[in-house]
Phi, psi and omega in degrees: 000134182251116180249136182290159179300319181301315180295320177301317180297319178297315180297321176295317179296323176294323182287331183301327184077179187295320178292315179298322179296328177295318181292320177299315178300334183272357183294140176271122179247117178289157177301131183091348178280138183274114178295347179257017174274105188300313180299316177299313181301314179299317181300313180297317180295319180295318178298329183284331184252345180276134178290152178293133184249135177274110184301326181296313178293317180300319179296321177301310179300319180296312184291337180269352184285121177234164180290128180280155180302128179080000181280136181286158174303316182297316179296318181299307180297321180298317179295317178299317179299324179286318182294325186293333182303322183281350184275339182058041178287151178291316179246080184299321181300318179295315182298319180295316179303308184297315181292324175303310181296313179301321192267350180293143187276336183275113184294324178297315179294316179302318180297319178300319181287319178297326177299335178286339177063213184293347181278346181295132175251165177300316182299314181295319176301314179298315179299314178298323180296315178296320176297312178301315181296315179293320178299314178303317181294318181296319178297317177299315179296321179292328182275344180259346180266145173293142172302149182304319182300315180292321181290327177292316178301318181294326179293312180291328177298317180293328181287333181290341183280000000 
């Protein structure tokens, strides 16, 4: 379905509700700016409701972020992706990739990522991380469960009593 920018703007205004409409009405539109430009409208709305962020503090939080004990790769990378937005880095993907590598808690996995060198991308690092995490979980499950043969033998042994 193809919706015009004007229609999108109208739908957003309907969705805003009374409080949001007050914010919309307070937006500054320069002469020549199209009030039906959906992207521009969103940018102006975000600017009106987003608190001013200190890039230095945001960068510090981002660079100090490491994987917490028991935290999944997905949760860690997602948090990094959210934190990097406030830093206004030119190359966010590279920054996230680097912090991901610095911050992962599994040293074996970190070594695997570092071996990739400069060719490693954020997406590839995440993919390798998810694979490594699931393999590690599968190995753990295999080592803690009784083999099928032994568990079947135990079932029949209990029935003989």
